[in-house]
MINUTI-718873 format. One record per residue: residue number from 1; x, y, z of N, C-alpha, C in turn. Coordinates in pm, 1 decimal. Layout:
! residues N
<rec NUM <X Y Z> <X Y Z> <X Y Z>>
...
//
This chain:
! residues 222
<rec 1 <3464.6 -210.2 530.3> <3398.6 -240.9 403.4> <3246.5 -242.1 422.8>>
<rec 2 <3173.8 -181.7 331.4> <3028.5 -172.4 343.2> <2962.0 -307.3 319.0>>
<rec 3 <2847.1 -326.8 384.0> <2763.7 -443.5 355.8> <2665.4 -405.8 245.9>>
<rec 4 <2636.1 -502.1 159.2> <2547.7 -476.9 46.4> <2422.1 -563.0 59.1>>
<rec 5 <2306.4 -503.3 24.4> <2178.4 -570.6 41.6> <2096.1 -558.5 -86.4>>
<rec 6 <2054.2 -672.5 -138.1> <1965.1 -675.3 -254.4> <1824.0 -698.5 -202.2>>
<rec 7 <1739.2 -596.2 -210.5> <1606.5 -603.6 -148.8> <1497.2 -655.5 -241.3>>
<rec 8 <1534.7 -704.3 -358.7> <1430.7 -756.0 -447.5> <1485.3 -869.5 -533.2>>
<rec 9 <1468.7 -991.2 -483.9> <1493.0 -1109.1 -565.1> <1360.5 -1182.5 -580.5>>
<rec 10 <1348.0 -1258.2 -687.9> <1220.8 -1322.8 -715.9> <1204.1 -1457.1 -649.3>>
<rec 11 <1310.1 -1506.8 -587.1> <1303.9 -1636.3 -520.0> <1398.3 -1633.2 -401.4>>
<rec 12 <1357.8 -1695.1 -292.2> <1445.5 -1702.4 -175.7> <1502.2 -1842.8 -158.6>>
<rec 13 <1523.1 -1911.8 -270.5> <1577.7 -2047.5 -266.8> <1719.8 -2045.8 -211.0>>
<rec 14 <1759.6 -2156.1 -154.8> <1893.1 -2167.8 -95.3> <2001.0 -2146.1 -200.4>>
<rec 15 <1977.1 -2193.7 -321.8> <2075.5 -2179.1 -428.6> <2104.9 -2032.2 -457.6>>
<rec 16 <1999.1 -1951.1 -465.8> <2017.2 -1809.0 -495.0> <2086.5 -1737.7 -379.6>>
<rec 17 <2041.5 -1762.6 -257.7> <2099.0 -1691.2 -143.5> <2245.6 -1728.1 -123.2>>
<rec 18 <2280.1 -1853.9 -143.4> <2420.9 -1894.8 -127.8> <2507.4 -1833.9 -237.0>>
<rec 19 <2457.1 -1831.7 -360.4> <2533.9 -1772.6 -469.4> <2549.3 -1621.9 -448.3>>
<rec 20 <2443.6 -1556.6 -399.5> <2448.7 -1412.9 -373.3> <2557.3 -1379.5 -271.7>>
<rec 21 <2569.2 -1460.7 -168.8> <2671.9 -1437.3 -68.1> <2811.4 -1455.8 -126.1>>
<rec 22 <2825.4 -1549.6 -218.4> <2956.9 -1573.6 -279.0> <3002.4 -1456.4 -365.7>>
<rec 23 <2907.3 -1381.1 -423.5> <2947.5 -1270.9 -510.8> <2943.8 -1135.2 -439.5>>
<rec 24 <2921.9 -1137.5 -307.3> <2941.6 -1014.2 -231.6> <2822.7 -955.7 -159.4>>
<rec 25 <2704.5 -1018.8 -167.8> <2587.7 -965.1 -98.9> <2582.1 -1015.0 44.7>>
<rec 26 <2558.8 -922.8 138.3> <2543.1 -962.4 278.0> <2409.1 -1031.2 299.2>>
<rec 27 <2307.9 -985.2 225.3> <2174.2 -1042.4 239.7> <2091.5 -1012.6 115.2>>
<rec 28 <2003.7 -1105.3 81.3> <1907.1 -1085.5 -27.4> <1767.7 -1110.4 28.0>>
<rec 29 <1672.3 -1031.8 -17.2> <1536.2 -1039.2 37.2> <1436.1 -1059.3 -76.1>>
<rec 30 <1344.3 -1152.8 -54.5> <1229.1 -1163.3 -143.4> <1116.0 -1083.2 -79.7>>
<rec 31 <1081.1 -968.4 -136.8> <983.7 -879.9 -70.1> <839.9 -923.3 -93.2>>
<rec 32 <751.3 -870.2 -13.6> <607.8 -879.9 -42.1> <576.4 -769.7 -142.5>>
<rec 33 <512.3 -806.5 -253.2> <486.5 -709.4 -359.0> <336.9 -686.1 -374.7>>
<rec 34 <298.5 -560.3 -379.9> <158.2 -521.3 -392.8> <139.5 -445.6 -523.1>>
<rec 35 <37.9 -483.6 -600.1> <8.4 -415.8 -725.9> <-134.8 -364.3 -729.4>>
<rec 36 <-203.2 -376.5 -617.0> <-342.1 -333.6 -606.7> <-349.7 -186.0 -570.7>>
<rec 37 <-463.1 -123.5 -603.9> <-485.9 16.1 -563.9> <-528.7 27.4 -417.5>>
<rec 38 <-561.7 -86.7 -356.2> <-596.2 -86.4 -213.4> <-467.3 -96.2 -131.4>>
<rec 39 <-380.8 2.7 -147.7> <-246.3 -4.8 -92.0> <-247.0 -18.3 59.9>>
<rec 40 <-313.7 74.0 128.4> <-310.3 74.5 275.6> <-364.9 -55.8 332.3>>
<rec 41 <-475.2 -103.0 277.9> <-537.5 -226.0 327.0> <-445.5 -345.0 307.3>>
<rec 42 <-386.7 -356.2 187.7> <-299.2 -469.6 158.1> <-170.7 -464.2 239.6>>
<rec 43 <-114.6 -345.5 255.0> <10.2 -331.5 330.0> <-8.7 -375.0 474.9>>
<rec 44 <-116.9 -335.2 536.4> <-137.9 -367.7 677.6> <-160.5 -516.9 699.9>>
<rec 45 <-207.4 -586.3 595.8> <-220.3 -731.7 605.7> <-83.5 -799.4 607.2>>
<rec 46 <12.0 -739.7 536.1> <142.4 -803.0 516.2> <251.5 -751.5 608.6>>
<rec 47 <228.8 -637.6 674.0> <336.5 -566.9 741.4> <409.2 -650.2 847.1>>
<rec 48 <337.4 -716.2 933.8> <402.6 -788.3 1042.5> <486.5 -905.2 993.6>>
<rec 49 <444.5 -968.7 884.6> <513.4 -1088.4 837.3> <622.2 -1059.6 734.4>>
<rec 50 <634.6 -934.7 690.1> <725.1 -903.2 579.8> <838.2 -811.9 623.4>>
<rec 51 <958.9 -843.0 574.6> <1073.6 -756.0 601.0> <1072.2 -634.0 510.4>>
<rec 52 <1027.7 -653.3 386.2> <1025.7 -544.4 288.6> <895.3 -551.7 210.0>>
<rec 53 <828.8 -437.3 193.1> <706.9 -429.9 112.2> <730.4 -333.6 -3.4>>
<rec 54 <710.0 -385.1 -124.5> <723.3 -306.2 -246.8> <585.6 -287.2 -308.0>>
<rec 55 <554.1 -165.9 -348.6> <429.1 -137.0 -419.5> <464.4 -97.8 -562.5>>
<rec 56 <408.8 -170.6 -658.3> <442.0 -148.8 -799.6> <317.6 -113.6 -879.2>>
<rec 57 <336.2 -29.3 -979.3> <225.1 7.9 -1066.2> <250.0 139.9 -1135.3>>
<rec 58 <144.2 197.4 -1190.1> <157.4 324.6 -1260.6> <161.5 441.1 -1161.5>>
<rec 59 <153.8 563.5 -1214.7> <167.0 680.4 -1127.4> <52.9 691.7 -1026.5>>
<rec 60 <-64.8 637.7 -1059.2> <-176.4 640.6 -963.3> <-143.9 556.4 -841.6>>
<rec 61 <-92.5 437.0 -863.5> <-56.0 348.7 -752.7> <64.2 404.9 -677.3>>
<rec 62 <160.3 461.2 -750.3> <276.5 523.0 -684.8> <233.2 636.9 -593.6>>
<rec 63 <134.4 715.2 -636.7> <85.7 826.0 -555.7> <19.1 774.7 -427.4>>
<rec 64 <-57.7 668.2 -439.7> <-121.1 608.5 -321.7> <-14.8 552.9 -227.1>>
<rec 65 <86.2 489.9 -283.3> <193.6 432.5 -201.5> <270.8 540.0 -127.2>>
<rec 66 <291.0 654.7 -191.2> <368.5 762.7 -129.2> <296.5 824.4 -10.2>>
<rec 67 <167.2 799.1 4.4> <89.5 850.2 117.5> <79.6 750.1 232.1>>
<rec 68 <142.7 633.4 215.2> <128.8 524.3 312.7> <260.5 505.4 389.3>>
<rec 69 <258.0 525.9 519.7> <378.5 515.5 601.9> <437.8 375.1 603.3>>
<rec 70 <356.2 273.8 581.4> <402.4 135.4 595.9> <475.4 81.4 472.0>>
<rec 71 <469.3 153.0 360.5> <538.0 109.5 238.2> <687.6 132.9 252.9>>
<rec 72 <766.4 38.2 204.8> <912.6 52.8 208.7> <968.9 106.9 77.5>>
<rec 73 <917.9 54.4 -34.0> <975.4 87.2 -164.4> <864.6 102.4 -268.5>>
<rec 74 <876.2 204.1 -352.9> <795.7 211.0 -474.6> <873.8 137.7 -582.9>>
<rec 75 <817.7 28.0 -629.5> <892.0 -61.9 -716.8> <880.5 -28.7 -864.7>>
<rec 76 <994.6 -7.2 -927.9> <1004.0 10.4 -1073.3> <889.3 94.3 -1129.7>>
<rec 77 <874.0 218.9 -1087.0> <759.6 300.0 -1131.5> <759.7 327.4 -1281.1>>
<rec 78 <875.3 313.0 -1343.8> <883.9 340.1 -1488.8> <821.7 229.7 -1573.7>>
<rec 79 <791.5 115.2 -1513.7> <735.8 1.9 -1587.9> <583.3 7.5 -1584.0>>
<rec 80 <522.9 51.4 -1692.3> <377.3 56.4 -1704.3> <343.2 66.7 -1852.5>>
<rec 81 <217.0 51.6 -1883.2> <174.2 49.2 -2023.8> <130.7 185.6 -2075.2>>
<rec 82 <127.0 285.7 -1989.6> <84.8 419.3 -2033.2> <193.4 485.3 -2117.4>>
<rec 83 <152.5 566.3 -2212.9> <248.1 635.0 -2298.2> <312.5 754.2 -2229.0>>
<rec 84 <419.2 805.0 -2289.7> <486.3 922.2 -2236.0> <406.4 1048.1 -2269.3>>
<rec 85 <431.0 1154.8 -2194.1> <365.2 1281.6 -2218.1> <431.1 1353.4 -2336.4>>
<rec 86 <369.6 1461.3 -2380.9> <421.4 1531.3 -2497.8> <558.4 1593.7 -2471.3>>
<rec 87 <574.6 1653.7 -2352.6> <697.3 1728.4 -2326.3> <787.1 1664.4 -2220.9>>
<rec 88 <748.3 1548.7 -2168.2> <834.7 1478.8 -2073.8> <796.0 1331.6 -2068.4>>
<rec 89 <884.0 1251.9 -2009.5> <860.1 1108.9 -1998.9> <761.5 1079.5 -1886.3>>
<rec 90 <681.4 977.4 -1905.8> <590.6 930.9 -1800.5> <664.9 823.4 -1721.6>>
<rec 91 <742.3 868.2 -1623.1> <832.2 776.2 -1552.0> <770.4 716.0 -1426.7>>
<rec 92 <642.5 741.2 -1402.7> <572.6 678.2 -1291.5> <574.9 754.6 -1161.6>>
<rec 93 <666.1 851.4 -1148.2> <667.9 938.1 -1030.4> <691.6 1082.2 -1075.6>>
<rec 94 <659.0 1175.7 -988.2> <689.3 1316.9 -1013.5> <745.9 1376.5 -884.7>>
<rec 95 <768.6 1506.6 -883.5> <830.2 1569.1 -766.2> <739.5 1564.0 -643.6>>
<rec 96 <609.0 1567.4 -664.4> <516.1 1558.4 -550.8> <526.6 1421.5 -484.9>>
<rec 97 <527.8 1316.0 -565.4> <539.4 1179.9 -512.8> <674.5 1160.9 -444.8>>
<rec 98 <781.3 1206.4 -509.7> <915.5 1188.6 -453.4> <931.4 1262.4 -321.1>>
<rec 99 <873.7 1381.6 -311.7> <882.4 1457.8 -186.2> <808.0 1386.0 -74.6>>
<rec 100 <690.5 1330.7 -105.9> <613.8 1255.5 -5.8> <691.0 1131.5 38.1>>
<rec 101 <758.2 1066.1 -55.3> <839.2 948.6 -22.3> <955.5 986.2 69.3>>
<rec 102 <1019.2 1098.6 38.3> <1132.0 1144.3 119.9> <1088.1 1170.9 263.1>>
<rec 103 <970.0 1226.3 281.0> <919.0 1257.0 415.4> <889.5 1130.4 495.2>>
<rec 104 <852.6 1023.2 425.4> <811.8 899.8 494.0> <920.0 792.3 492.1>>
<rec 105 <1034.6 820.6 433.2> <1141.7 720.9 428.2> <1114.4 609.4 329.4>>
<rec 106 <1034.2 637.3 227.2> <1006.0 539.2 122.1> <1107.7 557.5 10.0>>
<rec 107 <1167.6 449.0 -34.1> <1267.9 455.4 -140.1> <1205.0 425.3 -275.5>>
<rec 108 <1272.7 467.6 -382.3> <1231.4 436.4 -519.0> <1329.2 333.2 -574.7>>
<rec 109 <1273.9 229.1 -636.7> <1354.6 117.5 -686.3> <1398.8 137.5 -830.5>>
<rec 110 <1521.7 93.3 -858.0> <1575.3 83.4 -992.9> <1619.7 -61.8 -1010.4>>
<rec 111 <1539.3 -138.6 -1081.6> <1557.8 -284.1 -1089.3> <1632.4 -322.5 -1217.0>>
<rec 112 <1746.5 -386.2 -1200.7> <1830.5 -423.0 -1314.1> <1762.3 -523.5 -1406.3>>
<rec 113 <1679.7 -611.8 -1350.9> <1614.1 -715.2 -1432.1> <1526.0 -655.1 -1540.8>>
<rec 114 <1469.2 -538.0 -1514.8> <1383.6 -474.6 -1615.4> <1462.3 -437.3 -1740.3>>
<rec 115 <1588.8 -403.0 -1722.9> <1675.3 -372.5 -1836.9> <1729.4 -500.4 -1898.0>>
<rec 116 <1771.0 -593.7 -1813.4> <1827.1 -720.9 -1861.6> <1727.9 -796.9 -1948.7>>
<rec 117 <1599.7 -788.3 -1914.8> <1497.2 -867.0 -1984.7> <1419.0 -788.4 -2089.1>>
<rec 118 <1466.6 -671.6 -2125.7> <1401.1 -592.8 -2231.0> <1499.1 -568.9 -2344.8>>
<rec 119 <1445.0 -530.5 -2459.9> <1529.1 -517.5 -2579.4> <1484.0 -397.1 -2662.4>>
<rec 120 <1576.6 -348.3 -2743.9> <1543.9 -246.6 -2843.3> <1482.1 -121.5 -2786.4>>
<rec 121 <1372.1 -79.2 -2849.8> <1307.1 45.9 -2812.1> <1257.1 43.5 -2668.4>>
<rec 122 <1206.1 -71.4 -2624.8> <1154.8 -82.3 -2488.0> <1266.1 -57.9 -2387.1>>
<rec 123 <1383.1 -115.9 -2411.4> <1495.5 -96.0 -2319.3> <1537.4 50.4 -2316.1>>
<rec 124 <1541.9 112.7 -2431.6> <1579.3 254.5 -2439.3> <1479.4 340.8 -2362.0>>
<rec 125 <1351.5 308.8 -2375.8> <1247.6 384.3 -2305.7> <1263.0 370.8 -2154.2>>
<rec 126 <1286.8 247.4 -2106.8> <1300.8 225.4 -1963.1> <1424.3 296.3 -1907.1>>
<rec 127 <1533.9 291.8 -1980.5> <1655.2 360.2 -1935.1> <1632.8 510.7 -1923.9>>
<rec 128 <1562.7 567.0 -2021.6> <1535.5 710.7 -2019.1> <1446.2 747.6 -1901.0>>
<rec 129 <1344.1 665.7 -1876.5> <1255.0 692.6 -1763.4> <1329.1 679.1 -1630.9>>
<rec 130 <1414.5 577.1 -1619.7> <1493.0 560.3 -1497.3> <1583.0 680.3 -1473.0>>
<rec 131 <1647.1 727.9 -1579.1> <1736.2 843.8 -1566.0> <1658.1 966.4 -1518.1>>
<rec 132 <1535.4 982.5 -1567.3> <1451.9 1093.7 -1521.3> <1417.8 1076.8 -1373.5>>
<rec 133 <1390.8 953.6 -1331.0> <1357.9 929.9 -1190.6> <1476.5 954.9 -1097.7>>
<rec 134 <1596.7 928.8 -1147.8> <1716.7 962.0 -1068.6> <1720.6 1111.8 -1040.7>>
<rec 135 <1694.1 1191.4 -1143.5> <1696.9 1337.6 -1126.7> <1586.9 1384.4 -1031.6>>
<rec 136 <1468.8 1323.3 -1043.0> <1357.6 1360.4 -954.7> <1391.0 1326.1 -809.7>>
<rec 137 <1442.0 1204.9 -787.3> <1476.3 1162.4 -651.0> <1585.2 1251.3 -591.8>>
<rec 138 <1683.7 1284.3 -672.5> <1791.7 1370.6 -623.7> <1736.6 1507.7 -584.1>>
<rec 139 <1647.6 1561.0 -664.9> <1592.1 1692.7 -637.6> <1508.7 1698.3 -511.6>>
<rec 140 <1454.6 1583.2 -468.5> <1369.7 1579.0 -349.2> <1436.0 1508.2 -231.7>>
<rec 141 <1563.5 1472.7 -247.5> <1637.0 1399.3 -142.6> <1565.3 1269.5 -105.9>>
<rec 142 <1510.0 1203.8 -206.8> <1440.1 1076.4 -187.3> <1539.4 961.4 -204.0>>
<rec 143 <1535.9 866.6 -112.0> <1627.3 753.4 -118.7> <1602.3 668.8 -243.2>>
<rec 144 <1710.5 616.3 -299.5> <1703.0 526.4 -414.6> <1762.9 391.4 -376.2>>
<rec 145 <1704.8 283.0 -426.8> <1763.6 150.4 -408.2> <1776.7 82.4 -543.7>>
<rec 146 <1889.2 17.6 -564.5> <1912.0 -59.5 -685.8> <1899.6 -206.5 -649.6>>
<rec 147 <1819.0 -280.2 -725.2> <1797.7 -422.2 -698.1> <1825.2 -503.2 -822.9>>
<rec 148 <1845.1 -633.6 -804.8> <1869.3 -721.3 -919.5> <1738.7 -770.3 -980.9>>
<rec 149 <1636.8 -795.0 -896.5> <1511.9 -852.5 -945.7> <1528.3 -995.1 -995.2>>
<rec 150 <1635.1 -1060.8 -954.4> <1668.1 -1193.4 -1007.8> <1574.3 -1301.2 -954.7>>
<rec 151 <1526.7 -1386.3 -1043.3> <1444.4 -1500.6 -1002.5> <1523.4 -1630.7 -1007.0>>
<rec 152 <1646.3 -1624.7 -1057.1> <1738.2 -1737.2 -1056.4> <1879.7 -1682.5 -1042.7>>
<rec 153 <1974.2 -1768.1 -1009.7> <2108.2 -1718.5 -978.1> <2176.7 -1652.8 -1097.6>>
<rec 154 <2137.3 -1690.5 -1219.1> <2200.4 -1631.5 -1337.4> <2157.0 -1486.3 -1359.3>>
<rec 155 <2052.3 -1444.4 -1291.5> <2009.5 -1305.2 -1300.2> <2074.9 -1215.4 -1197.0>>
<rec 156 <2146.0 -1276.8 -1102.3> <2214.5 -1198.5 -999.7> <2337.6 -1130.2 -1057.0>>
<rec 157 <2369.8 -1015.2 -1001.6> <2492.2 -944.9 -1036.2> <2561.7 -903.0 -906.8>>
<rec 158 <2693.0 -889.7 -911.2> <2769.3 -847.3 -794.4> <2734.8 -702.6 -759.6>>
<rec 159 <2753.4 -662.8 -635.4> <2723.1 -524.4 -595.4> <2790.8 -419.8 -683.0>>
<rec 160 <2916.3 -442.3 -719.1> <2987.7 -342.3 -800.8> <2923.3 -327.3 -938.3>>
<rec 161 <2861.2 -435.3 -989.1> <2793.2 -427.1 -1118.8> <2667.7 -341.7 -1109.1>>
<rec 162 <2594.7 -354.8 -999.3> <2474.5 -273.0 -982.6> <2510.4 -127.8 -951.7>>
<rec 163 <2624.1 -106.9 -886.8> <2670.9 30.6 -867.4> <2701.6 93.2 -1003.0>>
<rec 164 <2766.7 17.6 -1090.7> <2795.5 67.2 -1225.8> <2666.7 95.7 -1302.3>>
<rec 165 <2565.8 13.5 -1281.6> <2434.3 35.3 -1343.6> <2374.8 167.0 -1295.4>>
<rec 166 <2386.1 193.9 -1166.2> <2336.0 320.1 -1112.4> <2407.1 440.1 -1172.2>>
<rec 167 <2537.1 430.6 -1188.2> <2614.0 539.9 -1248.9> <2569.3 561.0 -1393.2>>
<rec 168 <2542.7 451.6 -1464.1> <2491.9 460.8 -1601.8> <2361.3 540.2 -1607.2>>
<rec 169 <2278.2 525.3 -1503.6> <2149.2 594.8 -1499.2> <2162.8 742.2 -1461.4>>
<rec 170 <2282.5 782.7 -1422.7> <2303.2 923.2 -1386.4> <2329.2 947.6 -1239.3>>
<rec 171 <2334.0 841.3 -1159.3> <2367.4 857.9 -1018.8> <2515.4 890.0 -1003.9>>
<rec 172 <2548.8 962.4 -897.5> <2688.9 977.1 -862.6> <2736.7 844.5 -804.6>>
<rec 173 <2867.5 828.4 -793.5> <2921.5 705.1 -737.3> <2872.5 683.6 -594.5>>
<rec 174 <2863.7 791.6 -516.5> <2814.4 780.8 -379.0> <2666.9 742.2 -377.1>>
<rec 175 <2586.3 804.6 -462.8> <2443.3 771.3 -468.4> <2423.5 624.8 -504.9>>
<rec 176 <2500.6 577.0 -602.2> <2487.5 437.5 -644.6> <2532.5 342.5 -534.3>>
<rec 177 <2640.6 378.7 -464.0> <2685.2 295.5 -352.1> <2582.6 291.4 -240.3>>
<rec 178 <2525.7 407.9 -207.3> <2421.4 412.9 -103.8> <2298.9 331.7 -143.7>>
<rec 179 <2271.4 323.5 -273.5> <2151.7 255.1 -322.7> <2159.0 103.3 -306.7>>
<rec 180 <2278.5 49.3 -282.7> <2290.2 -95.3 -258.2> <2343.5 -125.0 -117.7>>
<rec 181 <2365.7 -20.1 -39.6> <2421.5 -40.9 94.0> <2345.2 36.9 200.6>>
<rec 182 <2370.4 166.4 210.2> <2314.0 247.9 317.7> <2162.0 251.0 315.5>>
<rec 183 <2103.6 276.9 199.2> <1957.3 290.8 190.5> <1883.3 160.2 217.4>>
<rec 184 <1926.1 46.6 158.2> <1860.3 -79.8 194.6> <1875.2 -113.5 342.9>>
<rec 185 <1990.7 -81.5 399.3> <2013.1 -109.3 542.1> <1914.8 -29.8 627.7>>
<rec 186 <1887.3 95.3 590.5> <1790.3 177.6 663.3> <1652.3 114.0 659.5>>
<rec 187 <1614.2 60.5 543.2> <1483.1 -3.3 529.3> <1473.3 -126.7 617.8>>
<rec 188 <1576.9 -209.2 618.1> <1575.9 -330.4 699.7> <1575.3 -296.2 849.2>>
<rec 189 <1645.2 -189.1 886.3> <1645.6 -147.2 1026.7> <1506.4 -101.1 1068.7>>
<rec 190 <1440.4 -23.5 981.3> <1304.7 23.7 1013.0> <1208.4 -93.9 1025.7>>
<rec 191 <1224.7 -194.2 939.6> <1140.5 -313.2 947.4> <1164.0 -386.7 1078.6>>
<rec 192 <1290.8 -394.4 1119.5> <1321.8 -458.1 1247.4> <1262.3 -383.2 1364.2>>
<rec 193 <1262.1 -250.1 1356.0> <1202.7 -169.1 1463.1> <1053.1 -195.2 1474.9>>
<rec 194 <987.0 -214.7 1362.0> <843.3 -242.4 1364.1> <814.4 -374.1 1436.8>>
<rec 195 <905.1 -469.4 1424.7> <883.7 -601.2 1485.1> <935.3 -608.8 1627.9>>
<rec 196 <1017.5 -512.7 1666.9> <1073.8 -511.9 1801.3> <965.3 -471.9 1902.3>>
<rec 197 <928.7 -558.9 1994.4> <819.6 -527.2 2088.6> <851.5 -412.4 2182.9>>
<rec 198 <978.8 -377.4 2195.5> <1017.7 -270.1 2287.8> <1019.8 -132.8 2221.9>>
<rec 199 <1013.7 -128.5 2088.2> <1010.0 -0.1 2018.5> <864.5 30.5 1984.7>>
<rec 200 <807.5 126.4 2052.7> <665.4 157.5 2038.1> <640.1 231.6 1907.4>>
<rec 201 <722.5 330.8 1879.9> <716.6 404.3 1754.5> <850.7 476.1 1739.2>>
<rec 202 <869.8 550.0 1633.7> <997.9 615.9 1611.7> <1030.1 710.1 1727.3>>
<rec 203 <1147.3 689.9 1789.1> <1190.6 775.2 1898.6> <1133.9 738.8 2034.6>>
<rec 204 <1054.8 630.7 2042.2> <994.2 590.9 2169.7> <1020.5 442.2 2193.9>>
<rec 205 <1112.9 414.6 2285.1> <1152.7 276.6 2314.3> <1138.1 247.7 2462.7>>
<rec 206 <1083.4 131.8 2493.8> <1067.8 88.8 2632.7> <1198.3 24.0 2678.5>>
<rec 207 <1259.8 78.9 2782.0> <1383.9 22.4 2835.4> <1355.2 -93.6 2930.3>>
<rec 208 <1246.1 -82.9 3003.0> <1210.3 -189.8 3096.0> <1060.3 -187.9 3118.5>>
<rec 209 <997.6 -304.4 3103.5> <853.7 -314.2 3126.5> <828.3 -338.1 3274.8>>
<rec 210 <745.7 -253.9 3336.8> <711.5 -271.6 3478.3> <571.5 -329.0 3493.7>>
<rec 211 <500.6 -340.5 3382.1> <369.7 -404.3 3382.6> <365.3 -502.7 3266.5>>
<rec 212 <252.7 -564.2 3245.4> <240.5 -662.2 3139.1> <265.0 -597.8 3002.8>>
<rec 213 <351.7 -660.9 2925.9> <384.8 -608.3 2792.8> <263.7 -620.7 2700.9>>
<rec 214 <233.1 -511.4 2630.5> <117.4 -510.2 2542.3> <160.4 -529.4 2396.9>>
<rec 215 <69.1 -585.4 2318.9> <98.8 -603.1 2176.9> <105.5 -466.3 2109.6>>
<rec 216 <207.6 -445.1 2032.0> <228.0 -316.5 1965.8> <168.4 -319.3 1826.2>>
<rec 217 <148.1 -202.1 1772.0> <104.2 -192.6 1632.8> <228.1 -185.9 1543.1>>
<rec 218 <218.4 -248.0 1425.8> <333.1 -247.5 1334.6> <316.5 -144.0 1225.1>>
<rec 219 <202.4 -75.3 1225.4> <179.2 24.1 1120.6> <199.2 165.4 1175.3>>
<rec 220 <190.6 261.7 1087.6> <205.9 400.9 1128.6> <348.0 451.4 1112.0>>
<rec 221 <380.2 557.0 1182.5> <506.3 627.9 1167.7> <618.4 557.2 1242.2>>
<rec 222 <726.6 521.9 1173.7> <844.6 459.9 1236.8> <968.7 526.2 1182.7>>
//
C-alpha cells in the first residue's frame, strides 16, 4: 500500500497531525512559503531549516522560481489578481516554466483549500485554470502535487478524496495517485539528501570520511 504525503498544511499542531494520520496520511508538512520576488535570496535563507519550500505568486514569481534549483514547489500558480488573456487562461505558468520545473525537479501544486474556500465565478475560474495547468504539466512531464492547504483539521481530506479532486481537474488516476504519494515522497527525499552530511550533491555520496568532515552546502543541484 502506498504512503500518502500532504506537503501543504497551514498549521503543524498536534491536533491536525494526529487527525491526518487517522484518515490515512503518512505525514503532513507545514512548508516554508515565499511570496517575494527575491526568490533565490529568500530560499537560501530557509533551505537548511525547511523540509519543503513553496514559492507562490503570479507568473513573474513562478518564472523566477522555475530558475531556482532550491525551490521544491510552485504553489497554486492559478491564484492571482491578474485577468485572463484574450485567447487563453492566465493560469500562472506556461510551457516554458513547466519545462524548467521538470528539469529541476520542481513540482506544481494543486491546493484543494483554494476551491473549498471560494465560491461562484471565482471557484469556476480557479478550476478552469487548474485544469489548464494539468495539461501544461502533462505536456512537459512536470511533477504535480495535490495538497489540502488545511489550517485546521476540518479542512483536511483523506488521500482518496484528493485523488478524486485530481481526477476532476483532468488528471489520470495514476497522475492523481502520484500527486499525493510518489511525487511528494521524491521532494521529501531530495530535502533529506540536502541535509545529509554525507551526500555532497546529486550522485556524489561520501561512503567514509578519512579526513575532517566539512560543512556541506544545501543549495544548488540535488
